[in-house]
N, C-alpha and C positions, 0 to 999 in steps of 0.2 A: 165375263173373261175371268180366270183365276187370279187370285191375288196370292202373293209371296208374303212371309213374316213380315219382311222388312218393308215393304209397301201399304200406304195407308189404307185403311177400308174406308172408302166412300161411302158404302152401304149402311154405315153405322149411324145412327141418330146426330144430331149436331151436337147434342149435350154430353154423349158418351165421348164422342170426338175430343171436344174440349177438357173433359177430366183427363182424355188418357194422354193428351198434349201437355196438360200441367203435368201429370205424374212423372212424363220423360223427362219435362224441363227440370224438375226437381232431384230426379235422379241424377242426371248428368251433371246438375249443380253441385250434388253433395260428392259426387266422384271427383271433379274438377277441383272441390275444396278439400278433398281427403289428400289428392294429389299435392297441392300446393303447401299444405300443412306438413306433408312429408317432406317437403324438398326445404323447407325454412328449418324444420326439426334437424336434418342434416345439414345447413347452413349452420346455426348456431353451435352444433357440436364439432363441427371441425372450427369455428371460431374459437370456442373453449379452448380446444385443443391446442390450436397456436399461441392464446394466452399463457397457457401451462408451459408450454416449449419456453415463451419468452420469461418466465418467472425462473425457470431452469437455468437456462443462458445467463440470467440476474446474477444466480447463486451458486454457477458453479464458477472456481477458479479461474481466474484470467490465465495463469500459465498453464493450463492443462497439457498435458504431454509434453513441454519444454523441458521437465526433469522428471523422468523414470529411470529405472536402475540399467545403469548403463552395460550395454551387452558387449560393447570393446572398450579396450582403453581411452579416456578421454580426457580432457582438462574441464574442469567443472567453474563455472561462473558463478557469482553472488553478486549482486547490484545494490550500492548504498546509494540512493538517488533521491534527493532533495534534502530537506530540514528530519533531520535526528530525532523523532518526539514520538513519544507512546501512542500516540493517534493519527501516525503519519504512515507510508508505504516503508519507510525505513526506520521503523522501529526496533528496539533489540529483539522484542519477539519474532517479527518475520526474519529478520537477518540472520539469527541464531538459528532459527529452525531451518533457513537454507544451508547456514554452515554445517550444520550437523548431517542433513541429507548427504551433501556434498561428501565431506569427510566419509562417513560410514559406506557410502559405494564403494565396493571393490576393486570398479573400475577406474576409480578415479587415481590419475597419475600427478596430479597437481591442481591446487584451487588458486582461484584470482577471486582478488577481490576489489572490482571496478567501484573507483567512488567518484560521486560528483555531488559535493555537498557542501553546503557551507556552516556547516556545524549544527548545534541543538543543544538536545540537554545532555548536559555531563553526567547523570545516571544512566541516561539510554547509553552512551556512548561508552560508559565504562563497563557496562555490563558486556556488552560485543568484546570489548577489548581483554577483558577476564575470559570470556568465554573462547576469544581465539587461541587463548594463550595454553588453556585447558586444553583444547583440540590438538594443537601442537605437540602436547606430551605423551597425548592418548594417541596418536597417530605418527611418530617423529618419522616414518617413512615418506609421509605427505606433504611436501612444500606448499606454503602459503604466502603468494604475494600480492602486495596492493599495487593497485593500479590508479592514478589519478587520471582524471578527463580535463574538466575546465577548471574545477576549484575541488580542493580538499584542504578546508582550512576549519579551524578551532575542533569539533568534534569528530570532524572526517577526519583530520590527522591526527586526534587520540586513537582513532581505528586503526588508521592506517600503521603507527607505531607497532602495533602487535604482531604484523607481519614480518616475516623473515627478510623481505629485502621490500623496497617501496621504487616504483617507476613512473614517469611523469613525463608529459608532453614539455617542450622546452618552453611553450607559452601557457602552461598550468599555472594556477596562483594555489601557493602551497602555503602553509604556516599559521596564522593567527593564534599562535600559543597563549593563549588569555582566556581571562574570566569577564563577562560584563552582564550588569543587570539594568535595566533601563526604567525610567519612573519620570514624573511630570509635576508641574507643582499649578494649584488656582488659586495661590491665597490672594493676588493681585486682583484679579477677575473677581473674584469672591466681593472682596471689598468694594470696588467700582460696582458691584451691580447691588450691593445691599444687602449681600446674605449672610446669614448667619450661620454658622458650622454648630452643631450638635452633634456629638457621637457620645455613646456610654457604655463604658468598659467595666470589666472586671477583671482585673490584672494591668499594673503599671504602666507596661508595654506594648500592651494589646493593639493599640492604634499606630505600633511601628510603622513609620515612612507613610503615614497618611498623606496624600499627595493634597489634601484640603486643608494642610496646617502648616504653618511654616518649618522648616527644615529644623530638625532637632540635632547639633552636632554630637550627641551619646548614639544616637540612631544610627549616623552616618559611620562612627567609628566600630560600630558593632558589624554593621553591613559590611564594612571593608574588612575586617579579620573575616568574616564567612568567605568573601570571596578570595583572600589572599590563602586560604588554607585550601579552598578548592583548585586553586593556580598551582599548589605546592603540587597536590594530586597529580596533576595534568602534565606537569614539569616531570616530576616522579615516574611516571608512566613512559613519557617520550625517551626519558634518559635508559631506562630499563629496556625497552624495546632498540632504540638505537646505541646505545653504549658506546664504544671509542671512536664510532664513526661521527658523532657530534662533533663540529669544530668550536673551539673556546671563542664565541661571540656574545657580547652583552645584550644584542638585540635580539638574539634566537627568542628568548623566551620573554619577548615586550609585550606581544602580541599584533607585530608587522607581518606581514605576507611578503612574500617574493614569487618571484616567475621559477617556473620549474628548473630552468635554465642555472638559476642563482642558488635555487635549494639543492641542487647538487654538491657547489662548491661549499655550501655551510655543512654538510654531512645530513641534510632533514631528508634528503633521499639518495638513492642507490644508483641511479641512471635515466636514459631517455628511453621511453618505448612504449607502445600499445597494448591491450592485451592480446590482440593475434599476436604481437611482435614475442611477448612474455610465451605464451603459449606454445609457439613454434620453435622459436630460439634457446627460451631458458626450461620451459616444463620440458619440451623436446615432444608435445603432442599435439597437433595443430586442431584436430576436432574438439568443439568446444559446447559443453550442455549446458543452458543456463537453468540453476537451480533456486534461483530469485523466488521468495516467497510474496505473494500478492494477495491483499486483501479483496475479498470476494466484491463484487459490487454491489449486492444486496446488503450487505452488511455494510457498506459505504453510505446507502441512503436511508437504514433503519440506525445507522449509529453503532451497529451488532445487538442491538436490543433486541431481544425474543426474535430474531430473523429465522431461528431455525425453526422454532415454534409456529410460527406466522406461515412458512414454507408449508410443514406438515398438515398445517390445519387446512389450507388451499389444496394440497394436494388431494387430502382426503375427500373433500367437497367437490373435486372435480372427477375424481372416479364415483363417485356418488351419482353425477349428474350424466356421464359417460357412459354409464353399464346398467342402469336401471333401466 
């Protein structure tokens, strides 16, 4: 009987048949292993590609596409949300960048500064205030309005005072025109625990307001002069921004807060209204584009230190792995 190439040759000696079977199994195992290695290679390349996409998503700005150059007339929106400080979303750097983009867009009809903040750094708030004044002079045909949501207090109101008009909800909390500095004291605790305080300084006042030492009246007086000076800067900015609209009331600059409804009567704000209301009824353009600048997620994780270099290095490694 004739034998095909795929059929076993039973006429071969048993040793040759055994050797042939072993070689066949080895060849099949090699092919199977090659296929498995190829599949795993594809899997790991896809996995690394997904990893790079994740890094890019972390590094990309949160507000991608939310504020591009307007192709039609619109109201520009910049949000001041949360604590005003150099390390927060509501930093002067972020707010000023958003405001500049909003004003420079030729399709911007008016700008709304939407504020929901308890305040924060007087330096950061002052920088934003000055920038708004500068932009108003640079773009006199583009009005800017402040709108308070839940809270527009202290540094938040400092910023709002730079706008042409301020609108609030009747239940908004507005005001707190004052300055504060918090500290603490551990002198009694240290005495009870038998701890001896040791501080070595060069400069008579280098341990100014040391919380582990008894209160020094001279330190307190000096601190109070600084707080009063900053308070006067705050008051001057509010008076400049609000002008004759402010009512004569000794409590206005005392640090107290009022509801939105009460603040209308005090001249702290101009009326009741939301951002949507201001866009539609005051500015006259209901289409709103958000220009708020957000910190990248990767910068938040790495505190902005070497984030770009780290990402560039990872991307370079990724290209080498994917394309080798």
